[in-house]
C-alpha positions as CSV (number, residue, x, y, z in Angstrom):
1,M,-4.8,28.6,-82.1
2,N,-1.1,30.6,-83.2
3,I,0.7,27.9,-85.1
4,I,3.7,30.9,-85.9
5,E,3.4,34.2,-83.3
6,V,6.6,36.9,-84.1
7,K,7.0,39.6,-81.6
8,N,8.8,42.5,-81.8
9,L,10.9,41.9,-85.0
10,V,14.3,43.8,-85.3
11,K,15.9,42.3,-89.2
12,S,19.1,44.9,-90.1
13,F,22.0,43.6,-93.1
14,K,25.6,45.0,-91.8
15,D,27.5,46.4,-94.2
16,G,31.1,47.3,-93.8
17,P,30.9,50.1,-91.7
18,D,27.1,50.5,-92.2
19,V,24.4,49.5,-90.5
20,T,20.8,49.4,-92.3
21,T,17.9,48.7,-90.3
22,V,15.3,46.6,-92.8
23,L,12.9,45.6,-90.8
24,K,11.7,46.9,-86.5
25,G,8.7,45.9,-84.3
26,I,7.2,43.8,-86.6
27,D,4.0,41.7,-85.4
28,F,2.8,38.6,-87.1
29,N,1.1,35.3,-86.4
30,A,-0.9,32.8,-88.4
31,R,-2.9,30.7,-87.5
32,R,-3.0,26.4,-88.2
33,G,-5.5,26.5,-91.6
34,E,-4.3,30.0,-92.5
35,F,-2.7,30.9,-95.8
36,V,0.6,33.1,-96.1
37,A,1.9,34.8,-98.5
38,V,5.7,37.5,-98.7
39,M,5.2,39.4,-102.0
40,G,7.2,42.6,-102.9
41,R,9.2,43.4,-106.2
42,S,12.4,41.0,-108.1
43,G,14.9,41.3,-105.5
44,A,13.5,43.0,-102.2
45,G,15.4,39.6,-100.5
46,K,12.6,37.5,-99.7
């Protein structure tokens, strides 16, 4: 059984007239009892 399910996630940031898409079309699920970590370099916006 999934406790978290994400389908077709899109995340964008607007800076004045500019739009930067940082995630596009992300699918993800986590099941009960699984451990999940978000990793990336310092300053990456985790």
